[in-house]
N, C-alpha and C positions, 0 to 999 in steps of 0.2 A: 504493500500500500504506500509506504514512504517513497519507494523508488518510482512508483507511478506519479505521485505528487511532484517529485523532483523533475521528472521529464516533462510534465505538464508546465511546470514553472519555466523550464528552459524554452519550451515552445512558445509560451506567452512572451518571454523576453525577445525571442527572435522575431515574433510577429510585430511587436511594438517597434523594434529596431528597424525592420524593413518597411514599415508603414509610417514612420515618423518623417513627415515632409519638412525638411530643413530649409527649403526654398519656396517661398510663397510669392504672391503678386508684388508685395513691397520690395522683396529682394530682386525680383526680375526688373522692376522699375529702376532700381539703383544701378543695375547693369546697363540698361538703356541710357540713363541720364549721365552715367559716368561718376556718380557719387559713391564713395566707398561705403560698403556695409560689411560689418565684421562677420566672418564665417562662424558657423555653429561649432562650439567646442565638442570634445568627446562626451558622448551622452553617458548617463548613469547605466542604461541598459547594456551598453558596450562593455563597461567595466564588469558588470555582473556576469555577462556571457563569458568574459575572459576567466573569471573565477570558476565558473562551471566547467569550462573546457580544461583548465589546469587540473581541477579535481579529477575529471575523467581520465586525463593522461596519467596522473599519479596512480590512480587505481589500476590502469592497464599495465603500468610498469611493475607494480607489486604482483599482479597476477602472472606476468611473464616470468618474474624471478621465482615464483612459487611453483608454477605449472610447467614451465619450459616454453620455448618459442613455438615448437611444433604443435604441442597439445593445445596451446592457447588459441592459435589461429585455425583450429579445426571447426570452430563455431563461426557462422556467418556474422553474427552480431558483433563479435570481437573484431572481425575485419572491418566492419563499418565504424566501430569505435576508433580503431587505428586510423582509418581514412579521415574521419572527422577531425581528430586531433592534428593529423599531419596537414590537412588543408588550412586549418586555423593558424597553426604556427607558421606555415609558409606565407600566408597573406600578411601576417603580423611582421615577419622578417622583411618582406618587401616594403612595407610601409616604413619600417625603420631605416631601410636603405634610402628610401625617398626623402626621409627627414634629414639624415645625417650626411649622406653622400651628395644627393642632388639638391638639397635645401628647398624641397618643394613646399613643405608645410612650415609655417612660422607663426609666431604670435600675432603678426600683422596681416595674416591672410584674410582676404575678403571673398565675398561671393563671386566677384568678377574673376578672381584667381582660380576659384573652383571651376568656373565655366571654361576658362582657358585650358585647364587640364583636361576637361571632358572633350572639348572641341579639337584638341591637338594631342590625342592620347599617344601617338607615335613618339612624341617628344618626351613623354612621361610613361614609358612602358611599365615600370614597376608598379605604379599606381593602378594602371589599367588591368594588369594581371592580378593584382591584389583584389580588385573589385570582382573579377571573374571567379577567383578562388573562394571569396566569401559567399558569392551566390551559390556555388556548388556546395559549399559547406552547409548553407541553409537547407538545401534539398536533401543532403545526406542526413542531417539531424531529423528532419521530418520523416524520412524513410526509416531511420533507426527507431523512431517512436512506435513503429508498427509492432515491435516486440512486446509492447504492452498488451496487445490483444491475445497473447498466449494463454493467459489465465482465464479468459472469458470462454464459457462453454461453446457457444456458436462460432464466435470469431476465431477462437483458438483452433477449432477443427478446420475452419476455412483456411487458416494460415498453414496448417499442416498439408492440406490439399494443394495449395499454391506452391509450397516447397517441393512437393513431389513432382509437380509439373515443371518446375524450374529446370531440373536436370535435363529433361527431354527437350525443352525449348533451347537450351544451350547447345545440345548436340545438333538440333535442326538448324540453328543459326550458323553453326560452323559449316554445314554442308551448303546452305543457301548462300553464305558469303563466298564460298569457293566458286559456285556457279555464277554469281554476279561478277566476280573478278574476271572470270573467263570471258564473259560477254563484254565487259568493259575494255579488256585488252583488245578484243577483236574490233570493236567500234572505234576505239582510239587509233588503232592502226589504219583504219579506213578513212577517218575524217580529220586526222591531225593537221594535214597540210592546209585544207580549206579553213579549218578553225584558226590556225595561226595567222593566215592572211586576213581573215575577218577581224581578229583582235588588233592586228597592226593597223589596218585601215581605219577602224573605229577610234583607235587611240590617237592617231596622228591627223586624220582627215575628217573624222566624225561622219563617215559614210562607208557602207560596206559594199563589197562586190557581189553580194547575194541578194536575191529579190525577196525571199521568204523570211529572212532573219535580219532585223534591223540592229542598230547599235545599242538599243536598250536591253538586249539580252545576248547571252553568249551562245555560241553554236552548240555547246553541251558536251562535245567529245574532242575538244582540241587538246586536252591533257588527260592523263589517266585519272587524276583526282576528280575532274569535272565529269568524266565518264561514270565513275563510281557514284558520284552524287546524283547524276541524272537518272541512272538506273535504280538507285535507292528510292527516289520519290515516285517511281512508277508502281511500287508496291502499294501506294496509297491512292492510286488513280490519277496522279498528277502527270498526265501524258500530253506532250506537245509534239505533233508530227513535223512541225516546221524545223526541228533540230536535225532531222534526217533528210530534209529536202535541200537540193543544191541548184535551185533555179538561178541562172546567172542574171545579174543586174548591171547597172551602169557603175563602173569602177572609177573612183577619182584619179587613179593612176593607170595609164594605158598598159603598162607592163603587167599589171595584175588583172586585167580584163579577161574574164572567162569567155573564150571564143565559142565553144560549143557546150551544150548541156551534158554534164557527166552522167549519162544515163546508167552506165554499168555500176558506178560507185553508189549512186542513189538507190538503184534497185536492190543491190546487195545489202545496203544499209537498212532498207525497209524490211527485207526478208529477215535479217538478223534481229532487228528490233521486234518484229512480230513473233519470231521464234522465242525471244526472251520473254515476251508476255505470256506465251503459251506454257513455257517450262516453269517460270517462277510464279507468275500471278495466278495462273489457273491450276497447275499441277501442284507445285510446292506449297502454295497458300492453303489449298484444300487439304493437303497432306498434314500441314501444321495443325489445322482444325481437328483432324481426325486423331492426331497424336495427343493433343491436349484433352480431347474428350476421353480417350482411352486411359490416360494418366489420371484424370479426375475420377473415372469410374473405379479404377483400382485403388485409389486413395480413399474413396468413400467407404470401401468395404472394411478397412481397418483404421478408420480415422479416430474412433473413440479410444482404441488401445494406444495408438501413437500419441494422441493428445494427452492421455494420462501419463505416458512415459515422459513427455516433454515437460509437463507440469511438475512432476516429481524431480526431474533433473534440474530444472530452473530453481525450484524451491531449495534444493540442496546447495545449489550454487550461491544463492543469496544468503543462506544460513551460515556460510563460512565466516570465520571470525574477522578476517582482514577486510572483507568487502561487505559487511553487514549494513553500513551506513551509506545512504545515497549522497550525491553531490549537493551542496558544497561541504557537508559535514565530515566527509572523509579527510579532506584537507585540513579542516579545523582540528579534528582529532589527531591527525598526524603531527601538527604543530604542538598540540598539547602534550602528546606522548614524547616528542623530542625534548620539550622543556622539562617534563617530569623525569626523563632519564638523566638529563644534565644535572638537575637538582639531586637526584638519587646518587649520582656519581660523586657529587661534592660532599653530600652528607655521609656517604659510605666510606670516605677516607679516614674518618675518625675511629670507626670500629672495625677497620679491615683486619688489623692484627688479631683482635679478639676472636673474629670469626674464622680466621685461617686455621687455627688449631682444631676447631670443631669440624671444619670441612675435611680435614685429613682423615678423620675416622669414618666419614659418611660418603666420601667421594667414590665415584665409580671409575673403574679402570678405563683409560681413554680408548683402548682397543675394543672394548665391549660396549655396544650401544645400550641405552636404558631399555627397560621392559616396555615402556609406553611407546617408544620409537619402533620397536619390533612389532608391537600390536598394530600400530597405525600403518606400517608398511604392509603387513599381512592383510589388513582390512582393505587397503587400496587395491591390492592384487586380486582379492576375491571379488570385489565390486567390479573391477575392470573385466574379469573373466565372465561374470554374470551378464554384464552389458554386451560383451562380444557374442556370447552364446545366444542371447535374446535376438540380437540383430541378424545373426546367421540363420537361426531357425525361421525367423520371419521372412528372410529372402528366399529360403528354400520352399516355404509354403507358397509364396507368390509365384515362384518359377514352376512349381508343380501344379 
């Protein structure tokens, strides 16, 4: 319950931070009139978000030290936590670079200065990249909050079903990406010359040598990246046949004038483009729907058992001693524990000699671990074996 409240508080802080409009009509009027208006300082919500993220990063570090790097990143939520902390620290580091190296921000910054940075972001790339990273950080935090649905009976089972389908979707995307790359290479090889001439004429003369494609749009297959981008949007029905047509127009440069209509190249391009639609949009898209439906059906059969297993596993995870408190209380308790240990160390110097004589009679040999450590190790091995046996038996039942 406390972890849920903590994540809800972080989501509210992000919502307030993203929707706090620091520039209004008065500030815009100051930009137009040339009168300086002071820029908004760092908000309170930004400081609180920083505290939350530092606490989550500290928790992740302690879990990695306790569980190991490989075991820690077996869970998807831990990967999202690491990505969230990494994105925030990266954008924070870029802003520090902009402050101390480029001197972008200062105490005399105005709204006009902020607009100059937005309008000329190539001159201030660290700031632009930091804004992009913070936007991705916001998305990751909201996606990470989906884990709160695990303990709800209906939403938790739905989350289990989605997790089952996710693996099949990743396999399908790998195969679909390979097919898209193949068609992109073929269309790029066929259209790169015409696309390069089109981009050159539009950049230097604001007029193309093609009749069907004007300078407001790209040919679509002049580079491999544009080819992949054009074929990707065809999955969503955004199709434009003008990108495969090569009707010659009036060229502003005589040497680039297309003398005859390249019928062979255009016909081959249309055939390849149509074949791409048949293979990917019709066949693979319907195959994806069938795969998702089959995965959902198989997940529905054992969803209650899997949901109970996930609830117990997450409950045991939250009941561990070192991660029992949600952000920001873990950071507060860590500071408190550090101070308490320092005070204990100072106070323990006075009676160290008196305790050393007693400890010699009760000390355990260094080569022999205590009984509690042996029991804990045995317990972990038994629990790990039980979990492995449960998962293997479940997979065998599904296969049979």
